[in-house]
Backbone bond lengths (Angstrom), bond angles and torsions (degrees), N, CA, C in turn:
res aa  C-N    CA-C-N  psi(-1)  N-CA   C-N-CA  omega(-1)  CA-C   N-CA-C  phi
1 M - - - 1.416 - - 1.542 108.24 -
2 V 1.292 113.36 139.00 1.464 122.69 -179.60 1.525 110.76 -79.22
3 Q 1.260 118.07 128.48 1.433 121.91 179.05 1.587 108.56 -98.04
4 T 1.343 116.72 112.73 1.468 118.45 -177.34 1.518 111.82 -104.87
5 G 1.297 117.97 -20.90 1.424 120.37 -175.68 1.575 113.18 83.57
6 I 1.338 113.35 -1.14 1.449 119.95 178.70 1.497 108.84 -111.86
7 P 1.319 119.15 108.99 1.483 121.17 -171.35 1.512 113.18 -57.53
8 Q 1.335 117.94 -39.84 1.427 119.68 -175.16 1.606 109.62 -66.63
9 V 1.311 116.52 -36.28 1.469 119.58 179.31 1.534 107.05 -70.62
10 E 1.303 119.66 -43.54 1.449 121.63 -178.60 1.540 111.38 -63.03
11 E 1.371 117.19 -38.72 1.454 119.48 173.06 1.484 112.84 -62.78
12 F 1.307 115.77 -42.49 1.496 121.76 179.52 1.534 108.40 -61.53
13 L 1.323 119.63 -42.84 1.462 122.91 -178.95 1.514 110.52 -66.64
14 I 1.326 116.90 -39.56 1.453 121.05 173.58 1.479 113.31 -58.88
15 E 1.306 117.12 -43.12 1.445 123.33 179.61 1.548 110.26 -67.37
16 I 1.311 117.27 -38.56 1.478 118.83 174.56 1.489 111.40 -63.27
17 Q 1.348 120.31 -43.40 1.358 124.55 178.57 1.556 111.11 -58.70
18 K 1.292 115.65 -46.11 1.497 121.27 178.31 1.501 108.06 -61.97
19 S 1.340 119.24 -40.88 1.452 119.62 178.65 1.532 112.95 -61.85
20 W 1.348 116.00 -43.38 1.422 121.54 177.61 1.578 113.75 -62.75
21 E 1.285 114.34 -39.79 1.492 118.57 175.58 1.550 109.71 -63.54
22 Q 1.333 116.89 -38.41 1.456 117.40 179.15 1.508 111.51 -70.61
23 V 1.331 117.68 -37.43 1.451 121.96 177.27 1.558 109.56 -60.61
24 I 1.300 117.27 -46.68 1.438 120.52 178.50 1.459 111.42 -61.21
25 K 1.355 118.63 -44.81 1.415 121.36 178.98 1.576 110.59 -61.11
26 T 1.290 119.07 -41.55 1.455 123.97 -178.77 1.524 110.72 -67.11
27 I 1.337 117.21 -40.40 1.430 120.31 178.19 1.548 112.54 -63.39
28 K 1.390 115.04 -43.03 1.419 117.62 175.77 1.505 115.35 -61.91
29 E 1.300 116.02 -39.48 1.449 122.14 175.45 1.549 110.84 -61.59
30 A 1.300 114.64 -44.18 1.503 119.46 178.27 1.521 110.54 -63.09
31 Q 1.308 117.29 -41.66 1.436 120.94 176.76 1.520 112.26 -59.23
32 K 1.315 115.35 -44.69 1.464 120.84 177.88 1.534 112.81 -59.50
33 K 1.325 115.33 -41.64 1.458 123.31 -179.32 1.512 109.78 -67.52
34 M 1.348 117.17 -44.08 1.499 121.44 177.64 1.525 109.99 -63.43
35 K 1.347 119.23 -40.13 1.404 118.56 177.71 1.470 113.35 -64.93
36 K 1.323 116.28 -41.30 1.493 120.28 178.90 1.507 109.99 -59.20
37 Q 1.379 117.25 -45.96 1.464 121.59 178.70 1.522 111.27 -61.91
38 F 1.320 117.42 -43.37 1.499 119.41 179.02 1.467 110.98 -66.44
39 D 1.319 120.70 -40.56 1.456 122.44 179.64 1.505 114.29 -63.85
40 K 1.362 118.15 -24.24 1.425 121.61 -179.06 1.535 108.51 -66.20
41 K 1.350 117.56 -29.06 1.436 121.43 -177.42 1.522 113.38 -90.82
42 R 1.275 118.04 -8.81 1.430 121.34 177.44 1.511 109.22 -78.08
43 W 1.385 114.66 143.95 1.449 119.98 -174.00 1.476 107.27 -136.64
44 N 1.296 116.97 128.60 1.442 121.50 177.93 1.563 107.73 -128.86
45 P 1.341 117.85 81.35 1.479 123.77 -172.38 1.543 112.19 -62.37
46 Q 1.326 115.62 -31.14 1.508 117.45 -175.46 1.500 111.78 -89.59
47 G 1.317 118.07 -6.07 1.459 121.82 179.91 1.530 111.04 69.80
48 L 1.350 116.74 33.44 1.442 121.13 -178.71 1.490 110.49 -67.64
49 K 1.337 114.91 148.41 1.476 120.76 174.18 1.440 109.13 -126.31
50 I 1.335 117.81 168.80 1.476 120.41 179.09 1.547 107.78 -66.23
51 R 1.303 115.60 140.91 1.468 124.09 180.00 1.542 113.33 80.84
52 D 1.330 118.28 1.64 1.470 119.94 173.87 1.530 109.07 -68.02
53 N 1.307 117.13 143.64 1.447 120.33 175.62 1.525 107.81 -92.32
54 V 1.342 116.22 137.43 1.418 122.92 -176.43 1.580 109.70 -132.77
55 W 1.281 118.83 155.03 1.437 122.16 172.00 1.510 109.96 -96.60
56 L 1.297 116.79 134.26 1.484 122.10 179.21 1.522 109.43 -108.24
57 E 1.329 113.93 139.53 1.426 119.65 172.80 1.482 106.72 -86.52
58 N 1.336 118.19 133.58 1.488 120.87 -172.07 1.522 111.23 -95.19
59 K 1.255 124.02 13.75 1.451 122.26 -175.37 1.564 112.43 -66.76
60 N 1.327 114.09 -31.36 1.441 119.66 -179.38 1.571 112.22 -104.09
61 I 1.313 116.95 8.77 1.446 120.14 178.64 1.492 108.85 -108.05
62 H 1.295 115.22 119.70 1.451 123.54 -178.02 1.501 110.62 -110.97
63 L 1.292 118.03 116.07 1.468 124.76 179.84 1.483 108.87 -111.01
64 N 1.326 114.93 149.54 1.515 120.14 177.03 1.520 108.42 -78.63
């Protein structure tokens, strides 16, 4: 915190800091809500997990 020696300025800076903390909190909450909505539309019918081994059909894979 910046020390100015002027009480009104210091109070103003404290209020700005509180506002920024509220903004950050609100943004994080919004991100969580957006992720929750996005994840509702995701579909994993095979129940695949990270690091599962799978077979790929190569008919659409073109290698040099």
